[in-house]
C-alpha positions in Angstrom: 10.5 -18.8 -24.7 8.1 -16.9 -22.4 8.2 -17.8 -18.8 4.7 -16.8 -18.0 1.1 -17.7 -18.8 -1.8 -15.9 -20.3 -4.9 -15.6 -18.1 -8.3 -14.3 -18.6 -10.3 -12.3 -16.3 -12.4 -15.4 -15.3 -9.3 -17.3 -15.0 -8.0 -14.8 -12.4 -11.2 -15.0 -10.4 -10.9 -18.9 -10.5 -7.3 -19.1 -9.2 -6.9 -21.5 -6.3 -4.5 -19.2 -4.3 -5.0 -15.4 -3.9 -2.6 -13.8 -6.3 -0.6 -10.7 -6.0 -2.1 -8.3 -8.6 0.5 -5.9 -9.9 -0.6 -3.0 -12.2 1.9 -1.4 -14.4 -0.3 1.4 -15.7 0.5 5.1 -15.0 0.0 6.2 -11.5 -3.1 8.4 -12.4 -4.8 5.5 -14.2 -4.1 3.3 -11.2 -5.5 5.9 -8.8 -8.6 6.4 -10.9 -9.5 2.7 -10.8 -7.8 -0.7 -10.2 -8.5 -4.3 -9.4 -9.2 -4.9 -5.7 -5.9 -5.1 -3.6 -3.7 -4.4 -6.7 -0.4 -2.7 -6.1 1.1 -0.2 -8.5 4.4 -1.6 -9.8 7.0 0.8 -11.3 10.6 1.2 -11.7 10.7 2.8 -8.2 9.4 -0.1 -6.3 10.3 -3.2 -8.5 13.4 -4.2 -6.5 11.4 -4.1 -3.2 8.6 -6.1 -4.9 11.1 -8.7 -6.1 12.8 -9.0 -2.6 9.6 -8.9 -0.4 7.2 -11.1 -2.5 7.3 -14.8 -1.9 8.4 -16.5 -5.2 5.7 -19.1 -4.9 2.8 -16.8 -4.7 0.8 -16.5 -8.0 1.5 -13.0 -9.5 -0.9 -11.4 -12.2 0.3 -8.5 -14.2 -2.2 -6.1 -15.6 -1.8 -3.0 -17.9 -4.3 -1.2 -20.0 -5.2 -3.9 -22.6 -2.9 -6.9 -21.9 0.1 -6.0 -24.1 2.6 -4.3 -22.1 1.9 -6.7 -19.2 3.3 -9.6 -21.2 6.9 -8.2 -21.2 6.4 -7.2 -17.4 5.2 -10.7 -16.6 8.2 -12.2 -18.4 10.8 -10.1 -16.5 9.0 -10.9 -13.2 9.2 -14.6 -14.1 13.0 -14.4 -15.0 13.4 -13.2 -11.2 12.5 -16.7 -10.0 8.6 -16.4 -9.6 7.1 -19.8 -10.6 3.5 -18.8 -11.2 3.3 -15.6 -13.3 0.4 -14.5 -15.6 -0.4 -11.6 -18.0 -4.1 -10.8 -17.9 -5.6 -10.8 -21.4 -7.4 -7.6 -22.1 -5.8 -5.8 -19.2 -7.7 -3.6 -16.9 -10.1 -2.6 -19.6 -11.3 -6.2 -19.8 -11.6 -6.4 -16.0 -13.8 -3.2 -16.0 -15.8 -4.0 -19.2 -16.9 -7.2 -17.5 -18.5 -5.6 -14.5 -15.8 -6.7 -11.9 -15.3 -4.6 -8.8 -12.9 -1.6 -9.2 -11.3 0.2 -6.4 -10.3 4.0 -6.5 -8.1 6.2 -4.5 -9.8 7.2 -1.3 
């Protein structure tokens, strides 16, 4: 049983609450382009993310194409988060739909 929901790019844009966007791609891909205000989530900062993020805040997990994010979203949901999503199509869908992309400054 999966503990997360799937969400489209449009669905992310329509969320009532501002979600925490967690990007699980490699650091170089994250630096080259990411969703606005996304945080890079890795094994190195996973524990602090779990401890410091309110469990009631929506969390949207993003990877390259929306496949790896499903497993990560399920793991995050198992940590007690109540509103967890895996974004279908991943960052590639976000970028191909012409949404704003931030880069390292």
